[in-house]
C-alpha positions in Angstrom: -7.8 -2.3 12.4 -5.4 -2.3 9.5 -5.9 0.4 7.0 -6.2 -1.7 3.8 -7.8 0.9 1.5 -5.9 4.1 0.8 -7.2 4.8 -2.6 -7.3 8.3 -3.9 -10.9 8.9 -4.8 -10.5 12.6 -5.7 -7.8 12.4 -8.4 -7.4 15.6 -10.3 -6.3 15.9 -13.9 -2.5 15.2 -14.0 -0.2 17.8 -15.6 1.0 17.2 -19.1 4.7 16.2 -18.8 7.0 15.2 -21.5 8.9 12.1 -20.8 11.7 11.8 -23.3 14.1 8.9 -23.8 15.6 7.8 -20.5 19.0 7.5 -22.0 19.1 11.2 -22.8 19.5 13.9 -20.2 16.5 16.2 -19.6 16.5 19.4 -21.6 16.5 21.3 -18.4 19.8 19.8 -17.3 23.2 20.8 -18.5 24.7 18.2 -20.7 28.0 17.7 -22.5 27.3 18.2 -26.2 29.5 18.7 -29.2 28.0 22.1 -29.8 26.1 24.9 -28.1 22.5 24.1 -27.0 19.6 25.1 -29.2 18.7 27.9 -26.9 22.1 29.5 -27.5 22.1 29.2 -31.3 21.0 32.1 -33.5 17.5 31.5 -34.8 17.4 32.3 -38.5 14.0 32.9 -40.3 14.2 29.5 -42.0 14.9 27.8 -38.6 12.0 29.7 -37.0 9.6 28.7 -39.7 10.7 25.1 -39.4 10.2 25.2 -35.6 6.7 26.7 -36.0 5.7 24.1 -38.5 6.9 21.3 -36.2 5.2 22.7 -33.2 2.0 23.7 -35.1 2.5 27.4 -34.2 0.7 29.9 -36.4 3.1 32.0 -38.5 1.7 35.3 -37.2 1.7 34.4 -33.5 3.8 36.4 -31.0 6.1 35.0 -28.3 3.5 36.0 -25.8 0.8 33.9 -27.5 3.2 31.0 -27.8 3.9 31.1 -24.0 0.2 31.3 -23.3 -0.4 28.2 -25.6 2.4 26.3 -23.8 0.8 27.2 -20.4 -2.6 25.9 -21.7 -1.0 22.7 -22.9 0.5 22.2 -19.5 -3.0 22.1 -18.0 -4.3 19.6 -20.5 -5.9 16.5 -18.8 -3.4 14.0 -20.2 -0.9 11.6 -18.6 2.8 11.9 -19.5 4.0 11.5 -23.0 6.4 8.6 -23.3 9.4 8.2 -25.6 7.4 6.4 -28.3 5.3 9.5 -28.6 2.0 8.2 -27.2 -0.1 9.1 -24.3 -1.3 6.6 -21.8 -4.4 7.4 -19.8 -4.4 4.3 -17.7 -2.3 5.0 -14.6 -1.3 1.4 -14.0 0.0 1.0 -17.5 1.6 4.4 -17.4 3.6 3.4 -14.3 4.7 0.2 -16.1 5.9 2.2 -19.1 7.6 4.7 -16.8 9.4 1.8 -15.0 10.4 0.3 -18.3 12.0 3.6 -19.4 13.7 4.0 -16.0 15.3 0.6 -16.3 17.6 2.1 -19.0 18.3 5.3 -17.2 21.8 6.8 -17.5 20.9 10.3 -16.4 23.7 10.2 -13.8 26.7 8.0 -13.3 25.1 5.9 -10.5 23.9 3.2 -12.9 27.6 2.2 -13.5 28.0 0.5 -10.1 24.4 -0.6 -9.6 22.8 -3.9 -10.6 19.6 -2.4 -11.9 17.1 0.4 -11.5 14.9 0.0 -8.5 11.6 1.6 -9.3 8.6 2.2 -7.1 5.8 -0.2 -6.5 2.2 -0.1 -5.2 -1.3 0.9 -6.4 -1.4 3.5 -9.1 -4.2 5.2 -7.3 -2.7 5.2 -3.8 -3.6 8.1 -1.6 -0.4 7.7 0.4 3.1 7.6 -1.1 6.3 6.8 0.8 9.6 8.2 -0.6 12.9 6.9 0.7 16.5 7.8 0.0 17.8 5.2 -2.4 18.0 1.4 -2.8 20.3 -0.5 -0.5 22.3 -3.6 -1.3 19.4 -6.1 -1.1 17.1 -3.7 -3.0 19.7 -3.5 -5.7 19.8 -7.3 -6.1 16.0 -7.9 -5.9 14.9 -4.8 -7.8 12.3 -3.9 -5.2 12.3 -0.9 -2.7 12.6 -1.4 1.0 13.2 -5.2 1.3 16.5 -5.0 3.3 17.0 -4.2 7.0 15.5 -0.8 6.8 12.5 -2.3 4.9 11.9 -4.7 7.8 11.8 -1.7 10.2 9.4 0.1 7.8 7.2 -3.0 7.6 6.9 -3.2 11.4 6.2 0.5 11.6 3.5 0.3 9.0 1.9 -2.7 10.8 2.0 -0.8 14.1 0.4 2.2 12.4 -2.4 0.0 11.0 -1.4 0.5 7.4 -1.2 -2.3 4.9 2.0 -2.0 2.8 0.1 -3.1 -0.3 -2.2 -0.1 0.1 0.6 2.5 -0.3 3.0 3.4 -3.1 6.6 3.0 -2.1 9.5 4.5 -4.0 12.9 6.2 -3.6 14.2 9.7 -4.4 17.2 8.0 -6.2 16.6 4.9 -8.2 20.1 3.4 -8.3 22.2 2.1 -5.4 25.1 4.5 -4.8 27.9 2.5 -3.3 31.7 2.2 -3.0 33.0 -1.4 -3.7 35.4 -2.6 -1.0 36.5 -6.1 -1.7 33.3 -8.3 -1.8 31.3 -5.6 0.0 29.5 -2.6 -1.4 29.5 0.3 1.1 26.5 2.6 1.0 27.2 6.3 0.0 24.8 9.2 0.3 23.6 10.6 -3.0 24.8 14.1 -3.7 22.7 17.1 -4.9 23.3 16.5 -8.6 22.2 12.9 -8.4 19.1 13.8 -6.4 18.2 16.5 -8.9 18.8 14.1 -11.9 16.6 11.4 -10.4 13.8 13.8 -9.4 12.5 13.7 -12.9 11.4 10.1 -12.3 9.8 10.9 -8.9 8.0 13.9 -10.3 6.4 11.7 -13.0 5.5 9.0 -10.4 3.7 11.8 -8.5 2.0 13.0 -11.6 0.7 9.5 -12.4 -0.2 8.3 -8.9 -1.4 11.7 -7.6 -1.2 10.8 -3.9 -3.0 13.0 -1.4 -0.1 12.8 1.1 3.6 12.1 0.4 5.8 10.9 3.3 9.4 11.9 2.9 11.6 9.3 4.8 14.8 11.1 5.6 16.7 14.3 4.5 17.4 13.1 0.9 13.7 12.3 0.3 12.6 15.5 1.9 14.9 17.5 -0.4 13.6 15.7 -3.5 9.9 16.1 -2.5 10.3 19.7 -1.4 12.8 20.8 -4.1 14.9 22.4 -1.4 16.9 21.5 1.7 14.7 21.1 4.8 15.5 20.0 8.3 13.6 17.0 9.7 13.2 18.1 13.3 11.9 21.5 12.4 9.3 20.2 10.0 8.3 16.9 11.6 4.8 16.2 12.8 2.9 18.6 10.5 1.4 18.7 7.1 3.3 20.8 4.5 1.4 22.1 1.5 2.8 21.0 -1.9 1.7 22.0 -5.5 -1.2 20.2 -7.2 -3.2 20.0 -3.9 -0.8 17.5 -2.3 0.6 17.6 1.2 3.8 16.2 2.7 4.9 14.7 6.0 8.5 14.6 6.8 10.0 12.0 9.1 13.2 10.0 9.6 14.4 7.2 7.4 13.9 3.7 9.0 17.7 3.1 8.6 18.2 5.8 11.2 16.8 3.5 13.9 19.3 0.8 12.9 22.2 3.2 13.7 21.0 3.9 17.2 22.9 2.0 19.9 20.6 2.2 23.0 17.5 0.0 23.0 15.6 2.8 24.7 16.5 5.2 21.9 15.4 2.6 19.3 12.0 2.2 21.0 11.4 5.9 21.3 12.3 6.7 17.7 10.3 3.7 16.5 7.2 5.0 18.3 7.7 8.4 16.7 8.0 6.9 13.3 4.8 5.0 13.8 3.1 8.2 15.0 4.2 10.1 11.9 3.0 7.3 9.6 -0.4 7.1 11.3 -0.7 10.9 11.1 0.0 10.8 7.3 -2.4 7.9 6.8 -5.2 9.8 8.6 -4.6 12.9 6.5 -4.7 10.8 3.3 -8.1 9.3 4.1 -10.9 10.6 2.0 -12.9 13.1 4.1 
């Protein structure tokens, strides 16, 4: 029986995340600026008063009280704040706004050789999220994740595992196609650490909005983005890994790995293992 309903029925309050303009680098990333960052500039009394007024901080509050207030704000039951300074408490609409902002992303140089941003797709309340590496050539042209050769392998694996693709949220760790033009062809290149980290900002916000119970990391790049560190697939495969915010992760291979195998026997074996991992993740995502 196909698993057609993987809705998350126990959604917790999402964290309060600030989603600034997609064209600007995140404040946590180093950027090339004409002057030193604000954190390195000397704070004069006038500047501090202006900051407190803008942030609605009491004049007699201490740094400790400010940090406590920031921690409390982080726990507020609100969806992310978008560039136009409004909160959206409808997850589906929040995803649409997030995708709209991602379409203009220039947080790393990958947008220069890509046709468009390829954002995630699927139910905003999906209990199961699949995270791949990056879009391929066909995904870059169509603007949808996993529609190329690797996507066909994934579709077959999902069907064999009894999972409807429309019931899961599918995205990538990196939203632009990294490639090297060679004549009329575009050769796939693996994203580096800085590109993965730059694009993690989008994935973290997708996770905050969708709030899946289980996240399946397809391949090493996805695993690094989901886990925030380098992990080996074989050492962590076939088990549930605890994540923050009461989520769990399952690590498996990327479907494109099967396409690179030469022997049919190896292809069948690895396909069966992929199906097993997907079924395991779907079972864990089911409401108890």
